[in-house]
MMTF fields as JSON, N, C-alpha, C and O atoms, coordinates in Angstrom:
{
  "mmtfVersion": "1.0.0",
  "mmtfProducer": "UNKNOWN",
  "numBonds": 395,
  "numAtoms": 396,
  "numGroups": 99,
  "numChains": 1,
  "numModels": 1,
  "chainsPerModel": [1],
  "groupsPerChain": [99],
  "chainIdList": ["A"],
  "bondAtomList": [4, 2, 8, 6, 12, 10, 16, 14, 20, 18, 24, 22, 28, 26, 32, 30, 36, 34, 40, 38, 44, 42, 48, 46, 52, 50, 56, 54, 60, 58, 64, 62, 68, 66, 72, 70, 76, 74, 80, 78, 84, 82, 88, 86, 92, 90, 96, 94, 100, 98, 104, 102, 108, 106, 112, 110, 116, 114, 120, 118, 124, 122, 128, 126, 132, 130, 136, 134, 140, 138, 144, 142, 148, 146, 152, 150, 156, 154, 160, 158, 164, 162, 168, 166, 172, 170, 176, 174, 180, 178, 184, 182, 188, 186, 192, 190, 196, 194, 200, 198, 204, 202, 208, 206, 212, 210, 216, 214, 220, 218, 224, 222, 228, 226, 232, 230, 236, 234, 240, 238, 244, 242, 248, 246, 252, 250, 256, 254, 260, 258, 264, 262, 268, 266, 272, 270, 276, 274, 280, 278, 284, 282, 288, 286, 292, 290, 296, 294, 300, 298, 304, 302, 308, 306, 312, 310, 316, 314, 320, 318, 324, 322, 328, 326, 332, 330, 336, 334, 340, 338, 344, 342, 348, 346, 352, 350, 356, 354, 360, 358, 364, 362, 368, 366, 372, 370, 376, 374, 380, 378, 384, 382, 388, 386, 392, 390],
  "bondOrderList": [1, 1, 1, 1, 1, 1, 1, 1, 1, 1, 1, 1, 1, 1, 1, 1, 1, 1, 1, 1, 1, 1, 1, 1, 1, 1, 1, 1, 1, 1, 1, 1, 1, 1, 1, 1, 1, 1, 1, 1, 1, 1, 1, 1, 1, 1, 1, 1, 1, 1, 1, 1, 1, 1, 1, 1, 1, 1, 1, 1, 1, 1, 1, 1, 1, 1, 1, 1, 1, 1, 1, 1, 1, 1, 1, 1, 1, 1, 1, 1, 1, 1, 1, 1, 1, 1, 1, 1, 1, 1, 1, 1, 1, 1, 1, 1, 1, 1],
  "groupList": [{"groupName": "MET", "atomNameList": ["N", "CA", "C", "O"], "elementList": ["N", "C", "C", "O"], "formalChargeList": [0, 0, 0, 0], "bondAtomList": [1, 0, 2, 1, 3, 2], "bondOrderList": [1, 1, 2], "singleLetterCode": "M", "chemCompType": "L-PEPTIDE LINKING"}, {"groupName": "LEU", "atomNameList": ["N", "CA", "C", "O"], "elementList": ["N", "C", "C", "O"], "formalChargeList": [0, 0, 0, 0], "bondAtomList": [1, 0, 2, 1, 3, 2], "bondOrderList": [1, 1, 2], "singleLetterCode": "L", "chemCompType": "L-PEPTIDE LINKING"}, {"groupName": "SER", "atomNameList": ["N", "CA", "C", "O"], "elementList": ["N", "C", "C", "O"], "formalChargeList": [0, 0, 0, 0], "bondAtomList": [1, 0, 2, 1, 3, 2], "bondOrderList": [1, 1, 2], "singleLetterCode": "S", "chemCompType": "L-PEPTIDE LINKING"}, {"groupName": "VAL", "atomNameList": ["N", "CA", "C", "O"], "elementList": ["N", "C", "C", "O"], "formalChargeList": [0, 0, 0, 0], "bondAtomList": [1, 0, 2, 1, 3, 2], "bondOrderList": [1, 1, 2], "singleLetterCode": "V", "chemCompType": "L-PEPTIDE LINKING"}, {"groupName": "ILE", "atomNameList": ["N", "CA", "C", "O"], "elementList": ["N", "C", "C", "O"], "formalChargeList": [0, 0, 0, 0], "bondAtomList": [1, 0, 2, 1, 3, 2], "bondOrderList": [1, 1, 2], "singleLetterCode": "I", "chemCompType": "L-PEPTIDE LINKING"}, {"groupName": "THR", "atomNameList": ["N", "CA", "C", "O"], "elementList": ["N", "C", "C", "O"], "formalChargeList": [0, 0, 0, 0], "bondAtomList": [1, 0, 2, 1, 3, 2], "bondOrderList": [1, 1, 2], "singleLetterCode": "T", "chemCompType": "L-PEPTIDE LINKING"}, {"groupName": "HIS", "atomNameList": ["N", "CA", "C", "O"], "elementList": ["N", "C", "C", "O"], "formalChargeList": [0, 0, 0, 0], "bondAtomList": [1, 0, 2, 1, 3, 2], "bondOrderList": [1, 1, 2], "singleLetterCode": "H", "chemCompType": "L-PEPTIDE LINKING"}, {"groupName": "ASN", "atomNameList": ["N", "CA", "C", "O"], "elementList": ["N", "C", "C", "O"], "formalChargeList": [0, 0, 0, 0], "bondAtomList": [1, 0, 2, 1, 3, 2], "bondOrderList": [1, 1, 2], "singleLetterCode": "N", "chemCompType": "L-PEPTIDE LINKING"}, {"groupName": "ALA", "atomNameList": ["N", "CA", "C", "O"], "elementList": ["N", "C", "C", "O"], "formalChargeList": [0, 0, 0, 0], "bondAtomList": [1, 0, 2, 1, 3, 2], "bondOrderList": [1, 1, 2], "singleLetterCode": "A", "chemCompType": "L-PEPTIDE LINKING"}, {"groupName": "GLU", "atomNameList": ["N", "CA", "C", "O"], "elementList": ["N", "C", "C", "O"], "formalChargeList": [0, 0, 0, 0], "bondAtomList": [1, 0, 2, 1, 3, 2], "bondOrderList": [1, 1, 2], "singleLetterCode": "E", "chemCompType": "L-PEPTIDE LINKING"}, {"groupName": "CYS", "atomNameList": ["N", "CA", "C", "O"], "elementList": ["N", "C", "C", "O"], "formalChargeList": [0, 0, 0, 0], "bondAtomList": [1, 0, 2, 1, 3, 2], "bondOrderList": [1, 1, 2], "singleLetterCode": "C", "chemCompType": "L-PEPTIDE LINKING"}, {"groupName": "LYS", "atomNameList": ["N", "CA", "C", "O"], "elementList": ["N", "C", "C", "O"], "formalChargeList": [0, 0, 0, 0], "bondAtomList": [1, 0, 2, 1, 3, 2], "bondOrderList": [1, 1, 2], "singleLetterCode": "K", "chemCompType": "L-PEPTIDE LINKING"}, {"groupName": "PHE", "atomNameList": ["N", "CA", "C", "O"], "elementList": ["N", "C", "C", "O"], "formalChargeList": [0, 0, 0, 0], "bondAtomList": [1, 0, 2, 1, 3, 2], "bondOrderList": [1, 1, 2], "singleLetterCode": "F", "chemCompType": "L-PEPTIDE LINKING"}, {"groupName": "ASP", "atomNameList": ["N", "CA", "C", "O"], "elementList": ["N", "C", "C", "O"], "formalChargeList": [0, 0, 0, 0], "bondAtomList": [1, 0, 2, 1, 3, 2], "bondOrderList": [1, 1, 2], "singleLetterCode": "D", "chemCompType": "L-PEPTIDE LINKING"}, {"groupName": "TYR", "atomNameList": ["N", "CA", "C", "O"], "elementList": ["N", "C", "C", "O"], "formalChargeList": [0, 0, 0, 0], "bondAtomList": [1, 0, 2, 1, 3, 2], "bondOrderList": [1, 1, 2], "singleLetterCode": "Y", "chemCompType": "L-PEPTIDE LINKING"}, {"groupName": "PRO", "atomNameList": ["N", "CA", "C", "O"], "elementList": ["N", "C", "C", "O"], "formalChargeList": [0, 0, 0, 0], "bondAtomList": [1, 0, 2, 1, 3, 2], "bondOrderList": [1, 1, 2], "singleLetterCode": "P", "chemCompType": "L-PEPTIDE LINKING"}, {"groupName": "GLY", "atomNameList": ["N", "CA", "C", "O"], "elementList": ["N", "C", "C", "O"], "formalChargeList": [0, 0, 0, 0], "bondAtomList": [1, 0, 2, 1, 3, 2], "bondOrderList": [1, 1, 2], "singleLetterCode": "G", "chemCompType": "PEPTIDE LINKING"}, {"groupName": "ARG", "atomNameList": ["N", "CA", "C", "O"], "elementList": ["N", "C", "C", "O"], "formalChargeList": [0, 0, 0, 0], "bondAtomList": [1, 0, 2, 1, 3, 2], "bondOrderList": [1, 1, 2], "singleLetterCode": "R", "chemCompType": "L-PEPTIDE LINKING"}],
  "groupTypeList": [0, 1, 1, 2, 3, 4, 3, 1, 5, 6, 7, 2, 8, 2, 4, 4, 9, 5, 10, 4, 5, 2, 4, 1, 11, 9, 10, 9, 11, 1, 11, 12, 9, 4, 4, 3, 3, 13, 7, 7, 2, 2, 13, 11, 5, 8, 12, 4, 1, 9, 7, 7, 14, 15, 16, 4, 11, 1, 1, 4, 7, 11, 11, 7, 1, 16, 3, 8, 8, 8, 17, 7, 4, 16, 4, 11, 8, 2, 2, 16, 17, 14, 4, 1, 1, 1, 13, 13, 13, 4, 3, 3, 6, 11, 7, 2, 4, 5, 8],
  "groupIdList": [1, 2, 3, 4, 5, 6, 7, 8, 9, 10, 11, 12, 13, 14, 15, 16, 17, 18, 19, 20, 21, 22, 23, 24, 25, 26, 27, 28, 29, 30, 31, 32, 33, 34, 35, 36, 37, 38, 39, 40, 41, 42, 43, 44, 45, 46, 47, 48, 49, 50, 51, 52, 53, 54, 55, 56, 57, 58, 59, 60, 61, 62, 63, 64, 65, 66, 67, 68, 69, 70, 71, 72, 73, 74, 75, 76, 77, 78, 79, 80, 81, 82, 83, 84, 85, 86, 87, 88, 89, 90, 91, 92, 93, 94, 95, 96, 97, 98, 99],
  "secStructList": [7, 7, 7, 3, 3, 3, 7, 7, 7, 1, 1, 4, 4, 4, 6, 2, 2, 2, 2, 2, 2, 2, 2, 2, 2, 2, 1, 6, 6, 1, 7, 7, 3, 3, 3, 7, 7, 5, 7, 7, 7, 1, 1, 1, 1, 6, 4, 4, 4, 6, 1, 1, 7, 6, 6, 1, 5, 7, 7, 5, 7, 1, 1, 7, 7, 7, 1, 2, 2, 2, 2, 2, 4, 4, 4, 6, 6, 7, 7, 7, 1, 7, 3, 3, 3, 7, 7, 1, 1, 7, 7, 7, 7, 6, 6, 6, 1, 7, 7],
  "xCoordList": [-7.045, -5.04, -4.302, -4.991, -3.578, -2.377, -1.571, -1.187, -0.564, -0.043, 0.417, 0.43, 0.568, 0.328, 1.937, 2.443, 2.705, 3.701, 3.783, 3.614, 4.255, 4.518, 5.759, 6.261, 6.23, 7.526, 7.62, 7.433, 7.919, 8.221, 9.01, 9.403, 9.525, 10.325, 10.221, 9.32, 10.986, 12.037, 12.607, 12.249, 13.25, 14.197, 15.095, 16.255, 13.977, 14.001, 15.204, 15.899, 15.028, 14.92, 15.86, 16.02, 16.569, 17.998, 18.49, 19.613, 17.468, 17.193, 15.544, 15.127, 14.647, 12.807, 13.258, 13.413, 13.355, 13.776, 14.421, 13.763, 15.269, 15.713, 14.756, 14.244, 14.55, 13.887, 12.111, 11.6, 11.326, 9.791, 10.375, 9.872, 11.812, 12.024, 11.998, 10.891, 12.845, 12.79, 11.684, 11.341, 10.87, 10.515, 8.957, 8.312, 8.779, 7.939, 8.516, 8.065, 9.805, 10.654, 10.168, 9.963, 10.278, 9.69, 8.833, 8.659, 7.465, 5.814, 4.928, 3.767, 6.58, 5.199, 4.167, 3.1, 4.483, 3.382, 2.079, 1.23, 2.076, 1.896, 0.442, 0.193, -0.232, -1.577, -1.136, -1.028, -0.994, -0.083, -0.23, -0.257, -0.352, 0.008, 1.467, 2.359, 1.117, 2.584, 2.143, 1.611, 2.299, 1.793, 3.285, 4.23, 3.01, 3.965, 3.986, 4.096, 3.839, 3.622, 5.216, 6.277, 5.028, 5.502, 6.008, 5.247, 7.131, 6.606, 7.327, 8.412, 7.453, 7.243, 8.469, 9.138, 8.469, 10.118, 10.201, 9.209, 11.5, 11.496, 11.623, 11.289, 12.501, 13.59, 12.736, 11.927, 12.83, 11.767, 10.738, 10.022, 11.225, 10.886, 9.446, 9.339, 8.07, 7.003, 6.8, 6.154, 7.469, 7.665, 7.584, 6.46, 9.329, 9.454, 8.526, 8.493, 7.538, 7.083, 5.355, 4.353, 5.382, 4.302, 4.156, 3.315, 5.153, 5.206, 6.255, 6.553, 6.609, 7.221, 6.857, 7.472, 6.064, 5.014, 3.134, 2.575, 2.641, 1.464, 0.788, -0.34, 1.463, -0.056, 0.312, -0.569, 1.55, 1.045, 0.379, 0.071, 0.395, -0.784, 0.193, 0.695, 0.289, 1.244, -0.187, -1.143, 0.648, 0.645, 1.924, 3.103, 0.123, 2.208, 1.394, 0.225, 2.42, 2.285, 1.958, 2.317, 1.75, 1.795, 3.188, 3.628, 3.565, 4.676, 5.064, 4.229, 6.551, 7.087, 6.433, 6.591, 5.728, 4.943, 5.543, 4.9, 7.209, 8.281, 7.353, 6.468, 7.638, 8.211, 6.9, 6.074, 6.368, 5.339, 3.659, 2.932, 3.389, 2.969, 2.348, 1.338, 3.868, 3.52, 3.131, 1.914, 3.672, 3.317, 2.328, 1.598, 1.408, -0.113, -0.188, -0.152, -0.361, -1.201, -0.89, -1.277, -0.009, -0.013, -0.927, -1.949, -0.238, -1.893, -3.054, -3.716, -3.392, -4.483, -5.69, -6.786, -4.714, -4.917, -4.74, -5.012, -4.221, -4.246, -4.814, -5.369, -5.34, -6.027, -4.985, -4.986, -4.118, -3.742, -4.059, -4.803, -3.819, -4.273, -2.96, -2.993, -1.807, -0.093, -0.089, -0.506, 0.793, 1.872, 2.94, 3.487, 3.613, 5.804, 5.523, 4.546, 6.537, 6.571, 8.014, 8.875, 8.414, 10.026, 10.816, 10.405, 12.143, 12.413, 12.345, 12.135, 12.786, 13.198, 15.027, 15.493, 15.288, 16.242, 16.77, 17.849, 15.536, 15.875, 15.755, 15.038, 16.855, 15.96, 15.823, 16.389, 14.728, 14.3, 15.429, 15.597, 15.805, 16.614, 15.398, 14.248, 15.942, 14.93, 14.415, 14.912, 13.345, 12.576, 13.248, 14.087, 12.799, 12.793, 11.437, 10.903, 11.129, 9.324, 9.004, 9.0, 8.782, 8.035, 8.232, 7.305, 9.577, 9.776, 9.92, 10.14],
  "yCoordList": [-48.499, -48.004, -49.233, -49.954, -49.984, -50.697, -51.132, -52.267, -49.437, -50.182, -49.502, -48.272, -49.831, -49.36, -49.03, -50.072, -48.145, -48.375, -47.647, -46.435, -48.647, -48.163, -48.135, -49.188, -47.234, -46.865, -46.151, -44.968, -47.124, -47.58, -46.468, -46.28, -45.044, -44.373, -43.851, -43.038, -43.711, -43.18, -42.291, -41.945, -41.782, -40.035, -39.883, -39.491, -40.422, -40.712, -38.805, -38.878, -37.727, -36.428, -36.391, -35.584, -37.686, -37.013, -38.123, -38.37, -38.568, -39.855, -39.922, -40.685, -39.209, -39.387, -39.453, -40.376, -38.256, -37.394, -38.334, -38.751, -38.631, -40.046, -41.003, -41.412, -41.369, -42.791, -42.461, -43.272, -40.9, -40.656, -40.441, -40.608, -39.944, -38.426, -40.149, -40.411, -41.27, -42.275, -43.072, -43.213, -43.784, -44.268, -42.654, -43.289, -42.134, -40.928, -40.613, -39.832, -41.425, -41.095, -42.679, -42.992, -43.11, -45.228, -45.488, -46.658, -44.725, -45.615, -43.986, -43.906, -42.668, -42.231, -42.572, -41.957, -43.873, -43.929, -45.224, -45.49, -45.968, -46.176, -45.208, -44.008, -46.445, -45.485, -46.828, -48.054, -45.693, -46.238, -45.038, -43.89, -45.394, -44.273, -44.752, -45.568, -43.706, -43.319, -43.352, -42.335, -44.524, -44.101, -44.22, -44.924, -42.961, -43.85, -43.247, -42.285, -44.34, -44.569, -44.155, -44.738, -43.031, -42.451, -43.141, -42.879, -43.974, -43.851, -42.928, -43.074, -42.356, -41.331, -40.272, -39.663, -40.315, -39.525, -38.318, -37.592, -37.819, -37.153, -35.591, -34.547, -35.878, -35.315, -34.465, -33.905, -34.176, -33.467, -33.637, -32.924, -35.462, -36.755, -36.048, -35.865, -35.5, -35.25, -34.146, -34.236, -32.839, -32.027, -32.21, -32.389, -32.315, -32.35, -33.28, -33.132, -34.568, -35.124, -34.434, -34.871, -33.468, -32.691, -31.461, -31.19, -30.922, -29.92, -29.777, -28.868, -30.872, -30.892, -32.3, -32.707, -32.954, -34.515, -34.232, -35.286, -33.588, -33.769, -34.525, -34.899, -34.947, -36.607, -37.939, -38.782, -38.439, -38.505, -38.655, -37.815, -40.801, -39.602, -40.564, -41.65, -40.113, -39.67, -40.066, -39.46, -41.544, -41.573, -41.647, -41.955, -40.86, -40.495, -41.233, -41.036, -42.214, -42.873, -42.517, -43.616, -42.146, -41.331, -42.362, -41.979, -43.361, -44.086, -44.958, -45.497, -45.456, -46.312, -48.123, -48.895, -48.0, -48.996, -49.842, -50.004, -50.793, -51.506, -51.44, -50.595, -52.351, -52.987, -53.586, -53.187, -54.668, -55.449, -54.719, -54.812, -54.041, -53.598, -51.669, -51.258, -51.346, -50.034, -50.774, -50.771, -51.156, -51.566, -52.061, -51.07, -53.345, -53.762, -52.417, -52.464, -50.729, -49.971, -50.219, -51.203, -49.113, -49.154, -50.05, -49.923, -50.929, -52.454, -52.057, -51.688, -52.186, -51.572, -50.32, -50.327, -49.288, -47.505, -47.745, -46.8, -49.139, -49.353, -49.525, -50.567, -49.083, -49.659, -49.952, -49.133, -51.131, -51.705, -52.213, -52.732, -52.424, -54.305, -54.615, -55.697, -54.296, -54.735, -54.043, -52.886, -55.209, -53.941, -54.012, -54.97, -52.556, -52.577, -52.5, -51.762, -53.816, -52.896, -51.896, -52.609, -50.952, -50.589, -49.341, -48.308, -50.194, -48.571, -47.817, -47.817, -47.08, -44.912, -45.175, -44.623, -46.225, -45.902, -46.893, -47.119, -47.15, -47.361, -46.378, -45.379, -47.0, -46.436, -46.838, -47.519, -46.162, -47.676, -47.005, -45.868, -47.808, -48.403, -47.894, -48.307, -47.175, -47.712, -48.946, -49.736, -49.158, -50.348, -51.197, -52.081, -50.82, -52.272, -52.673, -53.737, -51.489, -51.435, -52.612, -53.814, -52.115, -51.296, -52.675, -53.381, -52.989, -54.192, -55.697, -56.448],
  "zCoordList": [-103.429, -102.701, -103.135, -102.413, -103.636, -104.036, -103.804, -104.084, -102.57, -101.824, -99.996, -99.945, -99.394, -97.984, -97.598, -97.183, -97.601, -96.486, -95.743, -95.869, -94.165, -92.967, -92.338, -91.945, -92.217, -91.421, -89.724, -89.444, -88.894, -87.671, -87.964, -89.115, -86.247, -86.005, -85.364, -85.569, -83.903, -82.782, -83.118, -84.244, -82.766, -82.749, -83.863, -83.99, -84.819, -86.526, -87.428, -88.441, -86.729, -86.91, -87.999, -88.915, -87.612, -88.796, -89.929, -90.369, -90.156, -91.406, -91.588, -92.46, -90.857, -92.011, -93.682, -94.482, -93.735, -94.897, -95.757, -96.71, -95.639, -96.883, -97.086, -98.128, -95.675, -96.16, -96.974, -97.747, -96.493, -97.078, -98.4, -99.511, -97.978, -100.411, -100.859, -101.33, -100.833, -101.59, -101.824, -102.998, -100.695, -101.084, -102.013, -102.847, -102.003, -102.685, -103.898, -104.736, -103.969, -105.115, -106.585, -107.758, -105.045, -106.078, -105.94, -106.282, -105.328, -105.37, -106.71, -107.113, -107.081, -107.927, -108.613, -108.603, -109.448, -110.476, -110.064, -110.915, -108.625, -107.727, -106.929, -106.813, -106.526, -105.881, -104.767, -104.743, -103.967, -102.685, -101.733, -102.176, -100.038, -98.781, -98.195, -98.427, -97.285, -96.365, -95.011, -94.564, -94.161, -92.524, -92.177, -92.532, -91.108, -91.017, -88.704, -87.944, -88.739, -86.804, -85.931, -86.154, -84.935, -84.425, -83.046, -82.115, -82.689, -81.363, -80.648, -81.211, -80.084, -79.074, -79.214, -78.38, -80.524, -79.92, -79.463, -79.529, -78.859, -78.06, -78.655, -78.096, -80.605, -81.217, -81.676, -80.936, -83.473, -83.794, -85.069, -85.772, -84.89, -86.266, -86.554, -87.767, -85.69, -85.592, -86.452, -87.496, -85.944, -86.6, -87.505, -87.975, -88.733, -90.2, -91.158, -92.38, -90.225, -91.226, -90.965, -91.529, -90.136, -90.103, -91.126, -91.984, -90.742, -92.128, -93.325, -94.099, -93.157, -95.235, -95.761, -96.747, -95.282, -95.927, -95.626, -95.325, -95.653, -95.308, -96.113, -95.791, -97.518, -97.277, -96.636, -96.807, -95.828, -95.434, -93.597, -92.752, -93.631, -92.665, -91.382, -91.671, -90.384, -89.53, -87.744, -87.259, -87.398, -86.06, -84.849, -84.675, -83.877, -82.611, -81.401, -81.07, -80.79, -80.379, -78.651, -78.23, -78.035, -76.385, -75.444, -74.361, -75.985, -75.281, -75.97, -76.696, -76.01, -77.138, -76.48, -75.535, -77.662, -77.524, -78.408, -79.445, -78.271, -79.157, -80.522, -80.654, -81.435, -83.453, -83.278, -84.1, -82.198, -83.046, -83.225, -84.214, -82.004, -81.1, -82.875, -83.446, -82.817, -83.167, -84.964, -85.152, -85.775, -87.306, -86.541, -86.548, -85.481, -85.411, -86.666, -87.896, -85.244, -85.517, -86.795, -87.426, -87.315, -89.338, -90.044, -90.719, -89.67, -90.125, -90.208, -91.178, -88.632, -89.429, -89.974, -90.533, -89.419, -90.249, -91.676, -92.416, -92.346, -94.009, -94.617, -94.269, -95.828, -96.22, -97.555, -98.475, -97.613, -99.748, -99.756, -98.924, -100.503, -100.829, -101.012, -101.599, -100.851, -100.266, -99.473, -99.409, -98.164, -96.904, -97.199, -97.746, -96.739, -96.845, -96.329, -96.204, -94.519, -93.487, -93.571, -94.086, -93.357, -93.304, -91.942, -91.414, -91.822, -90.382, -91.886, -93.099, -90.43, -89.988, -91.453, -92.45, -90.641, -91.424, -93.268, -93.815, -93.566, -95.153, -96.315, -96.367, -97.522, -98.881, -99.928, -100.782, -99.693, -101.273, -102.556, -102.996, -102.738, -104.442, -105.878, -106.024, -106.517, -108.091, -107.83, -107.027, -108.542, -108.447, -107.523, -107.692, -106.697, -106.059, -105.487, -105.173, -105.481, -105.105, -106.119, -105.852, -107.127, -108.522, -109.186, -109.582, -109.267, -109.684, -109.455, -110.405]
}
């Protein structure tokens, strides 16, 4: 695995698909994984991810652990040579990762 993209979410149902779709488009020619760490969302974030993106690894925290702890969980679950940490409101633009 070359790249592990770790996305931290919390109540991101309205924006998470834009983020994940942009990652998938930009990384399609790489060996990569997407790990989403959900910090105890109370909306449909996890439902959207589970039903629309079966290829991602979804880790759901039972309580909001904060940014650093949640990112560390994602890093521990990763297998990539490189790690990219993103927030759920990021839109990855063309050549921003592959360049």
